[in-house]
KOLVO-321054 format. One record per residue (C-alpha): residue number from 1; x, y, z. Coordinates in steps of 0.2 Angstrom, whole numbers. Layout:
<pts>
<pt NUM <X Y Z>>
...
</pts>
This chain:
<pts>
<pt 1 <0 0 0>>
<pt 2 <14 12 3>>
<pt 3 <21 9 -15>>
<pt 4 <4 14 -21>>
<pt 5 <3 29 -11>>
<pt 6 <20 36 -14>>
<pt 7 <16 33 -33>>
<pt 8 <-1 43 -31>>
<pt 9 <9 58 -24>>
<pt 10 <24 56 -37>>
<pt 11 <12 55 -52>>
<pt 12 <-2 66 -45>>
<pt 13 <-14 71 -59>>
<pt 14 <-8 58 -70>>
<pt 15 <-11 43 -59>>
<pt 16 <-26 33 -63>>
<pt 17 <-34 30 -46>>
<pt 18 <-44 14 -50>>
<pt 19 <-43 8 -32>>
<pt 20 <-33 -8 -38>>
<pt 21 <-24 -21 -25>>
<pt 22 <-11 -25 -40>>
<pt 23 <-7 -10 -53>>
<pt 24 <6 -2 -63>>
<pt 25 <16 12 -57>>
<pt 26 <3 25 -63>>
<pt 27 <-12 15 -56>>
<pt 28 <-16 7 -73>>
<pt 29 <-22 -11 -72>>
<pt 30 <-10 -25 -74>>
<pt 31 <-14 -38 -88>>
<pt 32 <-21 -53 -80>>
<pt 33 <-6 -64 -86>>
<pt 34 <6 -54 -77>>
<pt 35 <-3 -58 -60>>
<pt 36 <-6 -76 -64>>
<pt 37 <13 -79 -70>>
<pt 38 <19 -69 -54>>
<pt 39 <8 -80 -42>>
<pt 40 <13 -95 -50>>
<pt 41 <31 -92 -49>>
<pt 42 <29 -88 -31>>
<pt 43 <18 -103 -28>>
<pt 44 <31 -114 -37>>
<pt 45 <46 -107 -28>>
<pt 46 <38 -110 -11>>
<pt 47 <33 -128 -16>>
<pt 48 <15 -123 -14>>
<pt 49 <-1 -129 -25>>
<pt 50 <-7 -117 -38>>
<pt 51 <-22 -107 -35>>
<pt 52 <-31 -93 -44>>
<pt 53 <-27 -75 -41>>
<pt 54 <-44 -73 -33>>
<pt 55 <-40 -88 -21>>
<pt 56 <-29 -76 -12>>
<pt 57 <-45 -66 -7>>
<pt 58 <-53 -82 -1>>
<pt 59 <-37 -88 9>>
<pt 60 <-36 -71 16>>
<pt 61 <-54 -72 23>>
<pt 62 <-52 -90 29>>
<pt 63 <-38 -83 40>>
<pt 64 <-46 -68 47>>
<pt 65 <-61 -78 51>>
<pt 66 <-50 -91 60>>
<pt 67 <-41 -78 69>>
<pt 68 <-57 -71 75>>
<pt 69 <-61 -57 66>>
<pt 70 <-79 -51 65>>
<pt 71 <-90 -54 50>>
<pt 72 <-93 -35 49>>
<pt 73 <-74 -31 48>>
<pt 74 <-72 -43 34>>
<pt 75 <-87 -36 25>>
<pt 76 <-79 -19 26>>
<pt 77 <-62 -25 21>>
<pt 78 <-69 -34 6>>
<pt 79 <-79 -19 0>>
<pt 80 <-96 -29 1>>
<pt 81 <-112 -18 1>>
<pt 82 <-120 -28 15>>
<pt 83 <-115 -42 27>>
<pt 84 <-127 -55 19>>
<pt 85 <-115 -56 5>>
<pt 86 <-100 -58 16>>
<pt 87 <-109 -71 27>>
<pt 88 <-117 -81 12>>
<pt 89 <-100 -83 4>>
<pt 90 <-89 -85 18>>
<pt 91 <-96 -91 34>>
<pt 92 <-96 -110 29>>
<pt 93 <-79 -110 23>>
<pt 94 <-67 -114 38>>
<pt 95 <-70 -131 46>>
<pt 96 <-58 -125 60>>
<pt 97 <-69 -111 63>>
<pt 98 <-85 -123 64>>
<pt 99 <-75 -134 76>>
<pt 100 <-70 -119 87>>
<pt 101 <-89 -113 88>>
<pt 102 <-94 -130 93>>
<pt 103 <-80 -132 107>>
<pt 104 <-84 -115 113>>
<pt 105 <-102 -119 114>>
<pt 106 <-98 -135 124>>
<pt 107 <-87 -126 136>>
<pt 108 <-100 -114 139>>
<pt 109 <-114 -125 142>>
<pt 110 <-102 -135 154>>
<pt 111 <-99 -119 164>>
<pt 112 <-116 -115 166>>
<pt 113 <-121 -132 172>>
<pt 114 <-109 -134 186>>
</pts>
């Protein structure tokens, strides 16, 4: 983000601010093949399975959910207009989140029963 903000200052009026995550120096979109090829090189080098670029967004959300981030925070971070979209798409993704919820519920029940 710092790189993008620095470029906005340097290129000022000619910077094309499209609010992109990945862009060229002056804010223009990168070709899809550039992102695809760069991601594949990174994944290959790390010995990881290839995923589509959009898969990074889904992976990020799963990690946020598993870390305890609220659905409202995730909704705002992703730019969804309402929380229903976020909940419908992401609430069922993380098995770990589901297991944690069940464990928390069981612990809570035990605490109020004793």
